[in-house]
N, C-alpha and C positions, 0 to 999 in steps of 0.2 A: 523434362529429362528423361534421354532415352540414358540407356545402357552404356551404349559406345561413349558418350558426354563423358561422361562418370570414366574421368583419372582412375589410372591406380588407387592412388592413396585414398584417394576418395571414395571409394567402391571396400578398402584395408576397414578405413575409420567406422563406414557405415555399418558391414557383418560386429565389430568388435566394439559400436554404443546398439548394437539391439543386444547381447549378448549378459546377459549377470553377472553380476557381479564377481564372482569366484567361475565360471564361468570365463571371463574375459582377462580374471588378474594374470592367468597364469599362461595366458597369451603374451600379456604384453611382456612378463615379463623377459619372454626369452626377444621382444626385441632392441636395442639398439639406439644410444641415447636422438643417436641420427634419421631413427624409425621412428622416432613417439615426436620427434617435430618436425618428419614431413604430415605426420597425421592432424595435433595439435593444427597445421596448417595446414588444410586440408580441415577439415574439421566447423575452425571460420568458417573459409567462405562457402560452404553447403547451407543452406535456409529449407523447401520444402521437396521433400526429392516425393513423388508416388510410386504406393507399393509397390503398381503397377511394371513400372519398369528392375522389378528385380528375379520382376516371374524367369524365372530359365539360370541364373546367374545364380541366384540363393534357392530353389523349390526347393532343398533340401530341408533350411529355415526357413524356409517361409508355413506353410509343412509345422511344421513344429510354431512355431508364432504364432499365429494366423491375428490372436488379440497386436499381437503387437503393431504399433506405426512408427513405421518405417521413414522419422526424421528424426535423423536430431536436431533435437531442442530440449535446448542447454548441455551437448554437448556438450564440452566445451569444461563445464562446470564434475560430467562425473567423467567427462576423459583425463580431466590434472586428478582426479580423486585414484580413478585402479593406477596412475602411474603413480601414485604417491606411496601404494597400499603396494606395490609389485619391483617398483625403486628403488626404495627410498623413501625420507621426507625431502635431504637434503640435493640428490639429485634428481626427483624433479621438479622444487621451488627452483634447480637452476632452468631447464630447461621452460618451465614456466613462466618466469621473470622476464622473457624474452619476451613476450608479450607482449603489447602495444594497444593496450586502452580507449576504449571505443570514444570520440570526439566525448558521450552525451557525459561517462563516466571520469573527465576527466574536469571534467561542470559538474557534477555533484563534487570532486577531490579539492577545486574549489576553496580558498579563502571566499568569505564569502560579502567583506569588501573586497575585492578584490571583482568577485561575476556581478555584484553589484555596480560595478566601473564600468564595469561594459557592458554592461545591458542598460542603459541610466537614457541615455539614447537612443535606446528597441521602440517600437511598440509598445505600446501597454496586453493586447491580446498578443502579442511573440514570447516580451517577458510570461510572465501565466503559465503560457504552453510546460513553459523552463520548469517553474517553480513545478509543475503539474505535474512534474517526473523529481522532485530531488523528498527529500523525509523532513520531517514533519518542523524540526528541529533551525535543518539547512535554510531549510527556506523564510518561516517569519525573520531567522538571520539578515538571510537577504532583506529577504524586501525592506526590515529595520533600515534596514545602507543606503534601501528610494533612495531620491528624495520625496520629501511629504506629502510636496501637488501631487504626485503620478500613485501613489500607492492607493485611496480612495479605487479609479479607476481600471487597476492593474487587477485589485481584488474582486474586485469590477467582472470584471472579465474573465476570470475563472472561477469562479459562482455559478457561471451561466454554462463550461465546459458541459461537456460528454464524452468527445474526442478529440485528441487531434492530431489536422496532422503533423506525420510526421515531418515536409519537408522544410514547414515554419521555426522547427529548429533547426535549422541549418543557417541561418548566420550570425549565429549567440555562436553556435560547435566553434565558424570558421574563424573568430576573431577569438578563439586559443588555439584549435589550432588549420593546420592547411586539413582533415584530411573532415569528410564531414560524415559523418555516419554511413553504412549504408541500409537505403529503405528501399524500395518496392511504389513504382509510383500510387499513389494514393488510397498509401496506408498512413493507414492510423490508431494510437491507443488511445484507450476508453482512459475514460478523466470524472472519477467525481469530483464533479467542480465544488458542488453546497461540500463537499465533508471535509474536502484541502481546505477550502476557504474557512471555514468551522474553525478546522484547525488550528488552520498557523492564525488567528487571530485569539479565540484561545491561550496558544502561544506568547505573542504578545503582551499579551499582561492587560486587567480590566481598562489605564487608563487612554492606553492606547489603539489596544480595541475597541472600544465605546466611539472617539473620533474615526473614528475607521467603517464603524457604523450608519454612526450618525450621515458624515459626508451621505456615503450607499443612498439611502432612508431618502435624500435626499431628492433622490430621483426614479429610486429605485426602490419602493417601500418593499414591494414585494417580495424582492432576492436578501434585503437587508431580512428583515421574520425569516426566512428560510433557514439565511445563515445564524440569524442566536437561534431558531431549533433547536440543530445542527450539533452546535456548539455542547447539548450535557447531554444524554443517554439515560435513560432509567437505570441502570444498569451505575451509571456514576456513583450514584448512591454508596453503592459501599466502601466513599473513601472517607465521605462525609465520618468524620463524630460521634461515640454512643449520645452526644447535646444537642451537637444539632438534629441527626436525626430525628431526636424526640421529639425535638420541635418541630422539627415538617409533618413528622405527622398528630401531629395536634392538633392538627392545620388539615388533616387528609381524612376524606368519611369514607369509615374502614369498606363500606362495602364495595367499594374506586379502587386502597389499598387488597384487597384479597384476589378483585378481580385483573391485576396488575402483575400478581404477582406468580402466573399461572405459570407465567413460559421466565420468571428469571431465577436466578443461575443456586444452585445450592452453594455459597458462598454469600449472595445475596441476603438470601430468607432466612441464614442465618443468623446474617451481620443485623437483621428487623427483625426477627424474634430476637436479640439479645437484648432490642432497645428497648425493649415492652414487660408485659408484666408476664407470669410462668401461663394465664388466666388467662390473660389478650389471647397471649401466637395460640396456645387450644383453640378457639374460639375460630381466632383464621384459618389457622387446620382446616377445620371440618368444617369449614363452612366451602375452602376450596372443593373439597371430596366430595358433599353432596354439588358443588355447582354443577360440576362432568366434562366434557370438554363443551367448548366457547368458539366462540369468533374470535381466528386471530388480530380484527382489526379494533376486534372489538378492546382484546386486549390490550395494541399497545394506542388507542383510542384511549386508558385508564391513561398507559403509564406516564403517557403524552399531560396530561392533565396536574401529573405530581409533580414529574419534570415543571413543569407552570411552573408551579406552588413554591413551588426548591427558585426558583429563579424572583421572585415578589420573593422570597421573605431571605432572599439574600439584598434584592434594590431595598428594601428595608433595615438592610442587618441586621438580621435578627440569626440567621446561616450565612455562612460565605462557604461559597463553591471557587472562587478563588485560588487558596491555600489549595487546591488539592489541583484547580492545571492541569499542569503536570505528572502529576503521575492517573489521571487519568485520558491522557490525550495517547 
């Protein structure tokens, strides 16, 4: 984008969003509501602006902030914050309430049942793409509201996702709104499909989750296994009560626990040490110091082994991970 192609409000909002809050606030305070609305509209329409396009127009500014990126990423949120501080929250709210939500934002705000109703006849790949953009709780409720027969295919598609072509979101967005989200050709959104699938299964509860994973396992056992592994991490053990944690540690070799705790959070270390005798805790602390530096892959392998022991004990009914699922997601 060349400087000549920028409108006056676009140039102004680029300059304003490039300044720190202490500098930008007083400038915004000098503007009336109509001017701020123009900046709001300009910020909403801007995407990426090459830094080179500001050469000549903002030479002095560029000299003072060469490390800054002249791209208004998150610009609307920052402008909203500046307006609140400079004009007062009531005035800023009145101005920015007029901003129309994007189609994807409207999907996120819809009731799970209504959203499921819109998507129930859509392709599983498209439904999975939409679920990947919702928070875990909302996505789980939408998945529950979808026809039971379609859930395995949807979860399988989600589990194999790593990115989402933005155009896939258009059909569902159109069903809820006449306006489509602004996308760029070939644009993608990163998705950790395994992690999102694991989070959804945990939110759905043991019976529904196991039924879904069982269905997927029939056609894709590797994917089902990856989702199961991702459902719980070593840090999740922090949510076990002292009795359950002691039962788990009794089934874990001391040397594997010592290795696993090398990268554990302080909160988890404290919880684990509190569940064992003082002598045992001191021994592990000493062993960790003697061990010195270790490979991260070795630590992760030890942590995975302990989580798998926890899952086995959970399946046997010795401990319960399900009661802590919502707290740990």
